[in-house]
C-alpha positions as CSV (number, residue, x, y, z in Angstrom):
1,X,-11.1,7.2,6.4
2,X,-10.0,6.9,2.8
3,X,-11.9,8.8,0.1
4,X,-12.3,8.0,-3.5
5,X,-14.0,9.3,-6.6
6,X,-12.2,7.2,-9.2
7,X,-12.2,3.8,-10.7
8,X,-8.5,3.1,-10.6
9,X,-7.6,4.0,-14.2
10,X,-5.0,6.6,-15.3
11,X,-7.9,8.7,-16.6
12,X,-10.0,8.3,-13.4
13,X,-7.6,7.4,-10.5
14,X,-8.6,6.6,-7.0
15,X,-8.3,9.7,-4.8
16,X,-7.2,8.6,-1.3
17,X,-6.0,9.9,2.0
18,X,-3.2,8.4,4.1
19,X,-4.4,6.5,7.2
20,X,-3.7,9.5,9.4
21,X,-5.8,11.7,7.0
22,X,-3.0,14.2,6.6
23,X,-2.1,13.7,3.0
24,X,-4.0,13.2,-0.2
25,X,-2.8,11.2,-3.2
26,X,-3.9,9.3,-6.3
27,X,-3.5,5.7,-7.4
28,X,-4.3,3.8,-10.5
29,X,-3.6,0.4,-12.2
30,X,-1.3,0.2,-15.2
31,X,-1.9,-3.4,-16.3
32,X,-0.2,-2.8,-19.7
33,X,3.2,-2.2,-18.0
34,X,5.7,-5.1,-17.6
35,X,5.3,-6.0,-14.8
36,X,1.8,-4.6,-14.2
37,X,2.0,-1.6,-11.9
38,X,0.1,0.1,-9.1
39,X,1.0,3.8,-9.7
40,X,0.9,6.2,-6.7
41,X,1.0,9.9,-7.5
42,X,1.8,12.1,-4.5
43,X,2.0,15.7,-5.7
44,X,4.8,15.6,-8.3
45,X,6.3,12.4,-7.0
46,X,5.4,9.1,-8.7
47,X,5.9,5.8,-6.9
48,X,5.3,2.5,-8.5
49,X,4.6,-0.9,-6.9
50,X,4.0,-4.4,-8.3
51,X,0.2,-4.5,-9.0
52,X,0.1,-8.0,-7.5
53,X,0.8,-6.3,-4.1
54,X,-2.9,-6.0,-3.6
55,X,-3.6,-9.7,-3.7
56,X,-0.3,-10.6,-2.0
57,X,-0.9,-8.2,0.9
58,X,-4.4,-9.4,1.4
59,X,-3.3,-13.1,1.5
60,X,-0.6,-12.2,4.0
61,X,-3.0,-10.4,6.2
62,X,-5.5,-13.3,6.1
63,X,-2.7,-15.7,7.1
64,X,-1.5,-13.2,9.8
65,X,-5.0,-13.1,11.3
66,X,-4.6,-10.0,13.4
67,X,-3.8,-6.3,13.3
68,X,-0.4,-5.4,11.9
69,X,1.4,-2.1,12.2
70,X,1.8,-0.2,9.0
71,X,5.3,1.0,9.7
72,X,5.8,3.3,6.7
73,X,9.4,4.3,6.0
74,X,11.4,5.8,3.1
75,X,13.6,3.4,1.1
76,X,16.8,4.7,2.8
77,X,15.5,4.0,6.3
78,X,15.0,0.5,7.8
79,X,11.5,-0.7,8.3
80,X,10.5,-1.8,11.8
81,X,10.2,-5.6,12.2
82,X,6.7,-7.0,12.1
83,X,5.2,-4.2,10.0
84,X,3.5,-4.1,6.6
85,X,6.5,-2.0,5.4
86,X,9.0,-4.7,6.5
87,X,6.9,-7.4,4.7
88,X,6.9,-5.3,1.5
89,X,10.7,-5.4,1.5
90,X,11.3,-8.9,2.8
91,X,13.1,-11.6,0.8
92,X,10.4,-13.9,2.2
93,X,7.4,-12.1,0.4
94,X,6.0,-13.5,-2.8
95,X,8.2,-11.3,-5.1
96,X,11.3,-12.0,-3.0
97,X,12.0,-8.4,-2.1
98,X,10.8,-4.9,-2.7
99,X,7.3,-4.4,-4.0
100,X,8.3,-0.8,-4.8
101,X,9.9,-0.6,-8.2
102,X,11.3,2.9,-8.7
103,X,14.8,3.1,-7.3
104,X,15.0,5.7,-4.5
105,X,11.2,5.6,-4.1
106,X,10.6,2.0,-3.2
107,X,9.5,2.7,0.3
108,X,6.3,4.2,1.8
109,X,4.4,1.0,0.9
110,X,2.9,1.0,4.4
111,X,1.7,4.6,3.9
112,X,0.1,4.4,0.5
113,X,-1.2,0.8,-0.2
114,X,-3.2,0.2,3.0
115,X,-5.8,3.0,2.4
116,X,-6.3,1.5,-1.1
117,X,-6.8,-1.9,0.4
118,X,-9.5,-0.4,2.7
119,X,-11.2,1.3,-0.2
120,X,-11.3,-1.9,-2.1
121,X,-13.0,-3.6,0.9
122,X,-10.1,-6.0,1.5
123,X,-8.8,-4.5,4.8
124,X,-9.6,-2.4,7.8
125,X,-7.2,0.4,8.7
126,X,-7.0,2.4,11.9
127,X,-7.0,6.2,11.4
128,X,-5.0,7.6,14.3
129,X,-2.6,10.6,14.0
130,X,0.3,8.0,14.2
131,X,1.1,4.3,14.5
132,X,-1.7,3.0,12.4
133,X,-2.4,-0.7,11.8
134,X,-4.4,-2.8,9.4
135,X,-5.9,-6.3,9.2
136,X,-7.7,-8.3,6.6
137,X,-11.4,-7.4,6.5
138,X,-13.4,-10.3,7.9
139,X,-15.1,-12.2,5.1
140,X,-13.1,-10.4,2.3
């Protein structure tokens, strides 16, 4: 299960755990950036995603209507077909490609964004040691 103590600002970020519960990280919104960003801080590594990924992922999951594997992968590795990670890189998604914005660190969307979606009440995420999935939260 994700854990949070923040409000999603740079000064008070969400403190989360990966779906497997093995790693902790922080996320916050940077709405002043162009484009607006969702910033993910994992130790000393900073990843950035389009902030709109939250609404876009939720809409895709609602349309999908069932559980979808997370399929997290580094940018340099291919994402498995039919996963959240593959969708976040697809030319068919609403941004027409990568939601990740920092070259060399555009991957791992399927690892870091789903726990935030769960924390925000928009999705359910499984919490197994490996091969986790997510779906839109019913009624969200």
